C-alpha positions in Angstrom: 165.0 143.7 -201.0 167.0 141.1 -199.1 168.6 138.1 -200.6 167.6 135.6 -197.9 165.1 135.4 -195.1 167.9 134.3 -192.7 171.6 133.8 -192.8 173.7 131.9 -190.3 177.0 133.6 -190.5 180.6 132.4 -190.0 180.0 129.1 -188.3 182.0 125.9 -188.6 179.7 123.7 -190.8 179.3 120.0 -190.0 177.1 119.2 -193.0 176.0 115.7 -191.8 178.0 113.8 -194.4 180.8 113.0 -192.0 183.3 115.1 -194.1 185.7 117.5 -192.4 184.0 120.7 -191.2 184.5 124.0 -193.0 183.7 127.7 -192.3 180.8 129.0 -194.3 177.5 131.0 -194.2 174.2 129.3 -194.6 171.5 131.2 -196.4 167.8 130.2 -195.9 164.7 131.1 -197.9 161.4 130.1 -196.5 161.8 126.5 -195.2 164.7 125.6 -197.4 168.5 125.9 -197.4 169.2 128.1 -200.4 173.0 128.5 -200.3 176.1 127.4 -198.3 179.4 129.3 -198.8 180.7 132.8 -198.6 177.6 135.0 -198.4 179.4 138.1 -197.2 177.8 140.2 -200.0 174.3 139.0 -199.3 171.6 140.4 -197.0 168.9 138.8 -194.9 166.0 139.9 -192.8 167.5 137.9 -189.9 171.1 137.2 -189.3 172.6 134.7 -186.7 176.2 135.1 -185.7 177.7 131.6 -185.4 181.3 132.6 -185.1 183.2 130.0 -183.1 180.2 127.7 -183.0 179.3 124.5 -184.8 176.5 124.5 -187.4 174.8 121.2 -188.2 171.6 119.7 -189.5 168.9 119.2 -186.9 169.2 115.9 -184.9 166.9 113.0 -185.4 165.6 111.1 -182.3 165.1 107.5 -183.6 163.0 106.5 -180.6 160.8 109.2 -179.0 157.9 108.7 -176.6 156.6 112.2 -177.1 153.3 111.1 -178.6 151.4 112.4 -175.5 153.8 114.9 -174.1 153.6 117.0 -177.3 149.9 117.1 -176.9 150.3 118.7 -173.5 153.3 120.9 -174.5 154.2 121.2 -178.1 157.4 123.1 -177.4 159.4 119.9 -176.9 161.7 121.8 -174.6 164.0 119.1 -173.3 164.8 117.9 -176.8 164.8 121.2 -178.7 167.4 122.4 -176.2 169.6 119.4 -177.3 169.1 120.1 -181.0 166.4 117.5 -181.8 164.3 118.7 -184.8 162.6 115.4 -185.7 161.0 113.0 -183.2 160.3 109.5 -184.5 157.4 107.9 -182.5 156.0 104.5 -182.2 158.1 101.8 -180.5 155.9 98.7 -180.8 152.7 100.7 -180.3 151.5 103.7 -182.2 148.7 106.3 -181.8 146.7 104.6 -184.6 145.0 102.8 -186.2 142.3 102.7 -183.5 139.0 101.0 -183.2 136.2 102.2 -180.9 137.3 100.0 -178.0 140.9 101.4 -178.3 139.6 104.9 -177.9 138.5 104.3 -174.4 140.5 106.2 -171.7 139.6 104.1 -168.7 142.0 102.1 -166.6 143.8 99.4 -168.6 142.5 100.7 -172.0 144.9 101.1 -174.9 144.8 104.9 -174.6 144.4 105.0 -170.9 145.1 108.6 -169.7 147.0 109.6 -166.6 148.4 113.1 -165.9 147.9 114.2 -169.5 144.3 114.2 -170.8 143.2 115.0 -174.3 140.3 114.4 -176.7 140.8 111.5 -179.2 139.7 113.0 -182.4 141.4 110.6 -184.9 141.2 107.0 -185.9 144.2 106.3 -188.2 147.9 106.9 -187.6 148.0 109.5 -190.4 145.1 111.3 -188.8 146.8 111.5 -185.5 150.0 112.9 -187.0 148.0 115.6 -188.8 146.0 116.4 -185.7 149.1 116.7 -183.6 150.9 119.0 -186.1 147.8 121.1 -186.4 147.8 121.7 -182.6 151.3 123.2 -183.0 154.6 121.5 -182.2 158.1 122.8 -182.4 159.8 119.7 -183.8 158.9 117.7 -186.8 157.2 114.4 -186.1 157.2 111.0 -187.8 156.0 107.6 -186.6 156.2 103.9 -187.1 153.0 101.8 -187.0 153.2 99.4 -184.1 152.8 95.7 -184.6 151.1 95.4 -181.2 148.7 98.1 -182.2 147.3 96.3 -185.3 147.1 93.1 -183.2 145.1 94.7 -180.5 142.9 96.3 -183.2 141.9 92.8 -184.5 142.5 90.4 -181.7 142.7 92.4 -178.5 145.0 91.1 -175.7 144.4 87.4 -176.2 147.3 85.0 -176.6 146.2 83.1 -179.6 147.0 82.7 -183.3 145.3 85.1 -185.7 142.7 83.7 -188.0 143.4 84.1 -191.8 140.8 86.8 -191.9 142.2 88.7 -188.9 145.7 88.5 -190.3 144.5 89.8 -193.6 142.9 92.8 -191.9 146.1 93.4 -189.8 148.2 93.4 -192.9 145.9 95.9 -194.6 146.1 98.1 -191.5 149.8 98.2 -191.9 149.5 99.0 -195.6 147.1 101.8 -194.8 149.5 103.3 -192.3 152.3 103.1 -194.8 150.2 104.9 -197.4 149.5 107.6 -194.8 153.2 108.2 -194.2 154.3 105.8 -191.5 158.1 105.3 -191.8 157.8 101.5 -191.3 156.7 98.8 -188.9 157.9 98.6 -185.3 157.7 95.7 -182.8 158.6 95.4 -179.1 158.9 91.7 -178.6 159.4 91.5 -174.9 156.1 93.2 -174.1 152.6 91.6 -174.4 150.7 91.5 -176.6 153.7 91.6 -179.0 155.1 88.5 -177.2 152.0 86.7 -178.6 153.0 87.3 -182.3 153.4 84.0 -184.1 156.3 83.9 -186.6 154.0 83.8 -189.6 152.0 86.8 -188.3 155.0 89.0 -187.7 156.5 88.0 -191.1 153.3 89.0 -192.9 153.3 92.4 -191.1 157.0 93.1 -191.9 156.5 92.2 -195.5 153.5 94.6 -195.7 155.6 97.5 -194.5 158.4 96.4 -196.9 156.0 96.7 -199.8 156.1 100.4 -199.3 159.8 100.7 -198.6 159.3 100.9 -194.9 162.0 100.1 -192.3 161.4 97.3 -189.8 162.6 98.3 -186.4 162.4 96.1 -183.3 162.9 96.0 -179.6 164.2 92.4 -180.1 163.0 89.4 -178.1 166.0 89.4 -175.8 168.6 92.0 -174.7 170.1 89.6 -172.1 170.6 85.9 -171.9 169.3 85.0 -175.3 170.4 88.1 -177.2 172.5 86.3 -179.7 169.6 84.2 -180.9 167.3 87.2 -180.8 169.6 89.2 -183.0 170.0 86.2 -185.4 166.2 85.7 -185.6 165.8 89.5 -186.2 168.3 89.3 -189.1 166.7 86.2 -190.6 163.3 87.9 -190.7 164.8 91.0 -192.4 166.6 88.7 -194.9 163.5 86.7 -195.6 161.2 89.7 -196.0 163.9 91.7 -197.9 163.5 94.8 -195.8 165.9 97.3 -194.2 165.9 96.6 -190.4 167.1 98.4 -187.3 167.5 97.2 -183.7 166.0 99.6 -181.1 168.3 100.8 -178.3 171.0 98.2 -178.8 172.2 97.0 -175.4 173.4 93.9 -173.5 171.6 93.7 -170.1 172.8 91.8 -167.1 176.4 91.6 -166.0 176.6 87.9 -166.8 175.8 88.7 -170.4 178.0 91.7 -171.0 180.7 89.7 -172.7 178.1 88.8 -175.5 178.4 92.2 -177.1 181.4 91.2 -179.2 179.4 88.2 -180.6 176.3 90.4 -181.2 178.4 92.9 -183.2 180.0 90.1 -185.2 176.6 88.7 -186.1 175.3 92.1 -187.3 178.5 93.0 -189.2 178.6 89.6 -190.9 175.0 90.2 -192.0 175.9 93.7 -193.3 178.9 92.2 -195.2 176.4 89.8 -196.8 174.5 92.8 -198.2 171.7 93.1 -195.6 170.8 96.6 -194.5 171.0 96.2 -190.7 171.5 99.1 -188.3 170.8 99.9 -184.7 170.3 102.9 -182.4 171.2 103.5 -178.8 170.9 105.8 -175.8 173.9 107.0 -173.9 173.3 105.6 -170.4 174.2 102.3 -168.7 170.7 101.9 -167.3 167.4 101.3 -169.0 163.8 102.4 -168.2 160.5 100.6 -168.5 157.6 99.4 -166.4 157.9 97.2 -163.3 155.4 95.0 -165.1 158.2 93.8 -167.4 159.2 91.6 -164.5 155.9 89.7 -164.9 155.6 86.7 -167.3 153.6 87.2 -170.5 150.9 84.7 -169.7 149.8 86.9 -166.7 149.2 89.9 -169.1 146.8 88.1 -171.4 143.5 90.0 -171.7 145.1 93.3 -170.8 146.0 95.3 -167.6 142.7 94.7 -165.7 143.2 91.0 -166.1 146.8 91.3 -164.8 145.5 93.1 -161.7 142.9 90.3 -161.1 145.7 87.7 -161.3 147.9 89.6 -158.9 144.9 89.7 -156.5 144.2 86.0 -156.7 146.5 84.2 -154.1 147.1 81.0 -156.1 147.8 82.9 -159.4 150.0 85.4 -157.6 152.2 82.5 -156.3 152.5 81.2 -159.8 153.6 84.7 -161.1 156.2 84.9 -158.3 157.6 81.5 -159.1 158.0 82.5 -162.8 159.6 85.8 -161.8 162.3 83.8 -160.0 163.0 81.6 -163.0 165.9 82.8 -165.1 165.5 83.5 -168.8 165.3 80.0 -170.3 167.3 79.8 -173.5 167.0 76.1 -173.8 163.2 76.1 -174.4 162.4 78.8 -177.0 158.7 78.1 -176.8 158.7 79.1 -173.1 161.2 82.0 -173.5 160.5 85.5 -172.1 162.8 88.3 -171.1 162.7 88.1 -167.3 163.6 91.6 -166.2 163.4 90.5 -162.5 165.6 87.5 -162.7 168.1 89.3 -165.0 168.4 92.2 -162.4 168.5 92.4 -158.7 166.1 94.4 -156.5 169.0 96.6 -155.5 169.5 97.6 -159.2 165.8 98.5 -159.9 165.0 102.1 -159.1 161.3 103.2 -158.8 160.7 106.3 -160.8 157.1 107.0 -161.8 153.8 106.4 -159.9 150.3 107.4 -160.9 149.1 107.8 -157.3 150.3 110.8 -155.4 150.7 108.9 -152.0 153.3 106.6 -153.7 155.4 109.3 -155.3 157.6 109.8 -152.2 159.0 106.3 -153.2 160.4 107.7 -156.5 164.2 107.5 -156.6 164.4 104.6 -154.2 165.3 101.0 -155.0 162.9 98.2 -155.0 165.1 96.4 -152.4 164.9 99.5 -150.1 161.1 99.8 -150.3 160.7 96.1 -149.7 162.8 96.3 -146.5 160.8 99.2 -145.3 157.5 97.4 -146.0 158.7 94.1 -144.5 157.6 92.2 -147.7 159.7 90.3 -150.2 160.9 92.2 -153.3 158.6 90.1 -155.5 155.5 90.8 -153.3 156.5 94.5 -153.1 156.7 94.7 -156.8 153.3 93.2 -157.3 151.8 95.3 -154.5 153.1 98.5 -156.0 151.6 97.7 -159.4 148.3 96.9 -157.9 148.3 99.9 -155.5 149.2 102.3 -158.3 147.0 100.7 -160.9 149.8 101.3 -163.4 152.9 99.7 -164.9 155.1 101.8 -162.5 158.0 103.3 -164.4 161.4 102.0 -163.2 165.1 102.2 -164.1 167.2 99.0 -164.3 170.9 99.5 -163.7 172.1 96.5 -165.6 174.4 97.7 -168.4 178.1 98.1 -168.9 179.7 101.5 -169.5 182.5 99.9 -171.5 179.9 98.3 -173.7 178.3 101.7 -174.3 181.7 103.1 -175.3 182.1 100.3 -177.8 178.7 100.9 -179.3 179.3 104.6 -179.7 182.2 103.8 -182.0 180.1 101.6 -184.4 179.4 103.5 -187.7 176.0 101.9 -188.2 174.5 103.0 -184.9 172.4 106.2 -184.6 171.0 107.6 -181.4 167.7 108.0 -179.4 166.3 109.1 -176.1 163.6 106.4 -175.6 161.8 109.0 -173.6 159.2 111.7 -173.9 160.2 115.3 -174.5 159.2 117.4 -171.5 159.9 120.5 -169.4 160.6 121.0 -165.7 157.1 122.3 -165.1 153.4 121.3 -164.8 152.4 117.6 -164.8 155.9 116.6 -166.0 157.1 117.1 -162.4 154.8 114.4 -161.1 157.2 111.7 -162.0 160.9 111.1 -162.3 161.8 110.4 -165.9 164.9 108.7 -167.1 167.7 111.3 -167.4 167.8 110.5 -171.1 164.7 112.6 -171.6 166.8 115.7 -170.9 170.3 114.6 -171.8 170.7 111.8 -174.3 172.1 113.8 -177.2 174.0 116.4 -175.2 175.6 113.5 -173.3 176.9 112.0 -176.5 178.5 115.3 -177.7 179.9 116.1 -174.2 181.0 112.9 -172.6 181.8 110.6 -175.5 182.9 113.0 -178.3 184.5 116.0 -176.5 185.7 114.5 -173.2 186.6 111.0 -174.2 187.2 111.4 -177.9 185.7 108.1 -178.9 184.5 109.5 -182.3 185.0 112.8 -184.1 182.4 115.5 -183.9 181.7 115.2 -187.7 181.1 111.5 -187.3 178.8 112.1 -184.3 176.8 114.7 -186.4 176.6 112.2 -189.3 175.1 109.6 -187.0 172.6 112.1 -185.5 171.5 113.3 -188.9 172.2 111.8 -192.3 172.4 108.2 -191.1 168.9 108.0 -189.5 167.5 110.1 -192.4 168.9 107.6 -194.9 167.7 104.6 -192.9 164.2 106.1 -192.8 164.4 107.1 -196.5 163.4 110.7 -195.7 163.5 113.2 -198.5 165.5 116.4 -198.1 166.4 115.8 -194.4 169.6 115.0 -192.6 172.1 117.2 -194.4 173.1 120.9 -194.7 172.7 121.0 -198.5 171.1 123.3 -201.1 167.5 122.4 -201.5 167.2 120.5 -198.2 164.8 121.6 -195.5 166.2 124.2 -193.1 166.4 122.1 -189.9 169.6 123.7 -188.5 171.3 123.7 -185.1 174.0 126.0 -183.8 175.9 124.9 -180.6 179.1 125.3 -178.7 181.1 122.0 -178.8 183.1 123.2 -175.8 180.1 124.0 -173.7 177.5 121.4 -174.7 176.6 119.4 -171.5 173.9 117.2 -170.0 172.9 117.8 -166.4 170.0 115.4 -165.7 170.7 112.6 -163.2 168.5 109.8 -161.8 168.2 111.7 -158.5 167.4 115.1 -160.2 166.3 114.4 -163.8 164.4 117.6 -164.6 167.4 119.6 -165.7 167.9 121.0 -169.2 171.1 120.4 -171.2 173.1 123.5 -172.0 175.3 124.6 -174.9 172.7 124.5 -177.7 172.4 128.2 -178.8 170.1 128.3 -181.8 167.7 125.8 -183.4 165.7 126.3 -186.6 162.9 124.0 -187.7 161.8 124.4 -191.3 163.6 127.7 -191.4 161.9 129.1 -188.3 163.8 129.8 -185.1 162.5 127.8 -182.2 165.6 128.3 -179.9 167.3 131.7 -179.9 170.3 132.5 -177.7 169.5 129.3 -175.6 165.8 130.2 -175.0 162.7 128.8 -176.6 160.9 131.3 -178.9 157.5 129.6 -178.5 157.3 128.9 -182.3 155.7 125.7 -183.4 156.7 125.2 -187.1 156.9 121.4 -186.8 155.5 119.2 -189.6 154.6 115.6 -190.3 157.6 113.9 -192.0 156.3 111.0 -194.0 157.8 107.8 -195.1 158.5 106.4 -198.6 155.0 104.8 -198.9 153.1 108.0 -198.6 150.7 108.4 -201.5 151.4 105.0 -203.0 148.2 103.5 -204.2 149.4 99.9 -204.6 152.0 97.7 -203.0 155.4 97.9 -204.7 154.2 100.9 -206.7 157.7 102.4 -206.3 159.2 99.2 -207.8 157.1 98.7 -210.9 156.0 101.0 -213.7 152.5 102.3 -213.6 151.4 100.1 -216.4 152.0 97.0 -214.3 150.1 98.2 -211.2 146.8 96.5 -212.3 148.4 93.1 -211.9 148.9 93.9 -208.2 145.2 94.4 -207.6 143.5 91.9 -210.0 143.5 89.0 -207.6 142.1 85.6 -208.4 138.8 86.6 -210.0 140.2 88.0 -213.2 139.1 86.0 -216.3 140.0 88.4 -219.1 142.8 88.3 -221.7 144.8 91.4 -220.4 144.1 93.2 -223.7 142.6 96.1 -221.8 146.0 96.9 -220.3 148.8 98.6 -222.3 151.4 96.0 -221.3 153.6 95.1 -224.3 157.0 93.8 -225.2 158.6 96.9 -223.7 157.5 95.7 -220.3 159.0 92.2 -220.6 162.0 92.9 -218.2 159.6 94.2 -215.5 157.1 91.4 -216.1 160.0 88.8 -215.6 160.9 90.6 -212.4 157.3 90.5 -211.2 156.8 86.9 -212.2 159.8 85.8 -210.1 159.5 88.4 -207.2 159.6 86.4 -204.0 158.3 89.4 -202.1 155.1 89.0 -204.0 155.0 85.3 -203.8 152.9 83.4 -201.3 151.5 79.9 -202.1 148.4 80.6 -199.9 147.5 83.6 -202.1 145.4 85.2 -199.4 145.8 88.7 -200.8 145.3 90.3 -204.2 149.0 91.1 -204.9 150.0 87.5 -204.3 148.3 86.8 -207.6 150.5 89.3 -209.5 153.2 86.7 -210.5 150.6 84.5 -212.1 149.2 87.4 -214.2 152.8 88.2 -215.2 153.4 84.5 -216.2 150.4 84.5 -218.4 151.2 87.9 -220.0 154.8 86.7 -220.7 153.4 83.7 -222.4 151.0 85.8 -224.5 153.9 88.0 -225.6 156.0 85.0 -226.5 158.8 86.3 -224.3 161.5 83.7 -225.0 163.8 85.5 -222.6 161.5 84.5 -219.7 162.1 80.8 -220.2 165.2 80.5 -218.0 164.1 82.8 -215.2 160.7 81.1 -214.8 162.3 77.7 -214.2 163.5 79.1 -210.8 159.9 78.8 -209.8 159.7 75.1 -210.6 161.2 74.1 -207.2 158.2 75.5 -205.3 155.7 73.0 -204.0 152.8 74.9 -205.5 150.0 73.3 -207.5 149.3 76.6 -209.4 152.8 76.6 -210.8 152.5 73.0 -211.9 149.1 73.8 -213.5 150.1 77.1 -215.2 153.6 76.6 -216.4 152.9 74.0 -219.1 150.4 76.4 -220.7 152.9 79.3 -220.4 155.8 77.4 -222.0 153.5 76.1 -224.8 152.9 79.8 -225.6 156.6 80.6 -225.4 157.1 77.9 -227.9 159.8 75.3 -229.1 162.7 77.7 -228.4 162.3 76.8 -224.7 162.9 73.1 -225.2 166.6 73.3 -224.4 166.0 75.2 -221.2 163.4 72.6 -220.1 165.6 69.7 -221.1 168.3 71.1 -218.9 166.0 71.2 -215.8 164.7 67.7 -216.5 168.2 66.2 -216.6 169.6 68.1 -213.7 169.6 65.9 -210.6 170.3 68.9 -208.4 166.8 70.1 -209.0 163.9 68.8 -206.9 161.6 66.1 -208.3 158.8 68.6 -208.5 160.9 70.9 -210.6 161.9 68.1 -213.0 158.3 66.9 -213.4 157.1 70.5 -214.0 159.7 70.7 -216.8 158.4 67.4 -218.1 154.8 68.6 -218.2 156.0 71.7 -220.1 157.8 69.5 -222.7 154.6 67.4 -223.1 152.5 70.4 -223.8 155.0 71.7 -226.4 155.1 68.3 -228.1 151.3 68.3 -228.3 151.1 71.9 -229.5 153.9 71.8 -232.1 154.0 68.6 -234.2 157.3 69.6 -235.8 159.1 69.1 -232.5 157.1 66.1 -231.3 160.0 63.6 -232.0 162.5 65.9 -230.4 160.5 66.1 -227.2 159.8 62.4 -227.1 163.5 61.7 -227.6 164.4 63.9 -224.7 161.9 62.2 -222.4 162.9 58.7 -223.5 166.6 59.5 -223.0 165.8 60.6 -219.5 163.8 57.4 -218.8 166.8 55.4 -219.9 168.7 56.9 -216.9 166.1 55.1 -214.8 168.5 53.8 -212.1 169.5 57.4 -211.1 166.1 59.1 -211.6 164.2 57.8 -208.6 160.7 56.4 -208.7 158.9 59.7 -208.7 160.5 60.9 -211.9 160.5 57.5 -213.6 156.7 57.2 -213.0 156.0 60.6 -214.5 158.3 59.9 -217.4 156.4 56.7 -218.2 153.0 58.4 -217.9 154.1 61.3 -220.2 155.4 58.9 -222.9 152.1 57.0 -222.7 150.1 60.1 -222.9 152.1 61.2 -226.0 151.4 57.7 -227.6 155.2 57.5 -228.0 155.5 54.1 -229.7 159.2 54.6 -230.2 159.7 54.5 -226.5 158.0 51.1 -225.9 161.3 49.2 -225.4 162.5 51.9 -222.9 159.2 51.7 -221.0 159.3 47.9 -220.7 162.9 48.1 -219.5 162.0 50.7 -216.9 159.2 48.5 -215.5 161.7 45.5 -215.4 164.7 47.4 -213.9 163.3 50.3 -211.9 160.7 51.1 -209.3 157.6 52.5 -211.0 154.7 53.8 -208.9 151.7 52.3 -210.7 149.2 54.6 -209.0 151.0 57.4 -210.9 152.1 55.7 -214.1 149.6 52.9 -214.4 150.4 49.3 -215.1 152.7 48.4 -217.9 150.0 46.4 -219.7 147.5 49.3 -219.5 150.0 51.7 -220.9 150.9 49.5 -223.8 147.2 49.0 -224.6 146.6 52.7 -224.4 149.6 53.3 -226.7 148.1 51.0 -229.3 150.8 48.3 -229.0 149.5 45.0 -230.4 149.3 42.5 -227.6 150.7 39.3 -229.2 150.7 36.0 -227.3 154.5 36.3 -227.0 154.1 39.8 -225.5 151.4 38.6 -223.1 153.7 35.9 -221.9 156.5 38.4 -221.6 154.3 40.6 -219.5 152.7 37.9 -217.4 152.3 39.5 -213.9 149.6 40.8 -211.5 148.2 44.0 -212.9 145.6 44.8 -210.3 144.9 48.5 -209.8 146.4 50.2 -206.8 143.8 51.3 -204.3 145.4 54.7 -203.8 144.3 57.4 -206.3 146.8 59.5 -208.1 145.8 62.7 -206.4 146.1 61.1 -203.0 149.6 60.0 -203.9 150.6 63.4 -205.2 149.3 65.1 -202.1 151.3 62.7 -199.8 154.4 63.2 -201.9 154.0 67.0 -201.7 153.5 66.8 -197.9 156.8 64.8 -197.7 158.6 67.2 -199.9 157.2 70.2 -198.0 158.4 68.6 -194.7 161.8 68.1 -196.1 161.9 71.7 -197.4 161.0 73.1 -194.0 163.6 70.9 -192.3 166.2 72.1 -194.8 165.2 75.7 -194.3 165.5 75.3 -190.5 168.9 73.7 -190.9 170.0 76.5 -193.3 168.8 79.1 -190.7 170.9 77.4 -188.0 173.9 77.3 -190.3 173.5 81.0 -191.1 173.5 81.8 -187.4 176.5 79.7 -186.8 178.3 81.2 -189.8 177.6 84.8 -188.7 179.1 84.0 -185.3 182.2 82.4 -186.7 182.9 85.2 -189.2 
């Protein structure tokens, strides 16, 4: 009986950690690495001689477009031959969730089919991944859920704000995808309809993915003229949503922008030094690839591809499109900003590469400028004509990047790698178009050109960033390292011979130098040739199987609070949530990821349930943490906290008094503390005088309090019938501004407090005491609106300061 199913013998092991390589054997049982070391005395059913070769974990492609190519050919030849054992799909759009309209395959439809046709036998993203794996694929597969996909699902291609109901459904679609195993949320913000995302909409989707530990990954809003602001906005969103975040295919496009890479790196590294988990990936070519339609302004895409063709055909609208194509990316007017791929490139640097219609395919490999000259039309008209004639986006390559910048990016320790292409083979329908060479060479080019030939980084560092780094960023279990107990995704290659061969002129050429590839312990490449095996599996993200948001953060006992919503009227006695849960209840009560003043979703109510339960438990240790919520302009907090603190009891008086007296806190925070003190005074007669004394002492600081606080101090003392405070109240009306629509008139307060109105006192108080026409609630609402406006202004200012600070660091 053999010891192992397979042993890779005598190779130089690069285990993915970045540590120095070592010579060892790798023993595999089933789909798992069982041992690494000297296995000379062990036997195996299959042995692989790796003498003189590098042995490493399988490579992870952080951006693959193989979602359809793997349906046609599951062997994934162009990437398996480079050592890629996991393809991560879903840049901005994903293969689910779908509605019935999205399942159409006609021209302009979401799943419009071209050379590759297939039945659509799934609806959700999880169902697609399972369906694809069941058909048989050589590599493992994973996917992000696309922000544009959930928008199309609910809104279509309209450029408008989502209704609250639509946004709630979009958020739930993201959650569903995360529970099915999506590794996070992706966006591609230069492409419609993702360009139509409002800030609040994208924030909500990112937070939903973050609830399940997902990574937010984005083709940011600018890779050219406005790249610094785009990176800062991306980081601000990650900071606000408290998620890990990655920039897709980091690059600086357009020669006039190349110098901005230093600033971009500084912004990212400053954010990382502040504790944010920000990473990026890249491909190893100085030219990009996308559709010609990226040269057309977003407004022309509204309604989908058929509408775009109609606008191109309309002479007046066509002229408007052409005028916008000529306009450079406008960084001075953010509301009118779009990444103008035409203005940021020249027709000489745009190479046509992929047409749907056979009669146009002879143009593949030629520049837009060359074809325009041949046709005798302007480059802009030629571009629009080609899109209309081909009835497609028309794949093109944009030669707009700096080789020196690529070299700099390769050296960055937080950058992993991708192909941004489909995996294919030089046969069948793949030969109908010219792909970007990165489809056949992105990973081999890194190891050949930048590691071996130019020595920019060591081989062990390159392997780390092809394996462990992306696996850690995606929170994948048992992937990315050669380690006991990890899945047996293993590559064996010759570092001296690894080489890419694909070029723009002749892209359909396999890389060489990869000798053996195992996926889940099964050989898919042997002696440089594909075995035909398809052992690939769905690799799922950290939210897979979670039943409630934040399930991985909170103990099971607290999960009901995430789903109770606003309708719960019980006393929580049916839940086994006791004093042992107080630390987690405090965390939930103050968790800003859960907090939303609009409370549109069930889990937004979890903090309130936690407040109430903390009060019921008499959790004195919650007194100070809960005061952090007092600064929020939120009527529910103002309404609930006095009851909570009354349950917590007199021991909280010192904490509340500190908030009341601290002029660094907002007026709303101080008046919330005041309301809590009033409730405690009413509930506990033994501390009534103490509470009245604290409030009175604060009123005597009237000149520094401001009218808001003074008015509430007076009203509180009047409500408490605090006769000992009469002199202080009279002095406050004489010396300070008191809002009578909040506090009432002095005479009414004295009467309500039972003060005897002698003739002498009436004479002393002689004044006009007519009621103010504004009601108290109207005044409070106006005050809250003013406070909210100030808060938004301060947040905007703080955001600008953070951007400036990141650039200065």
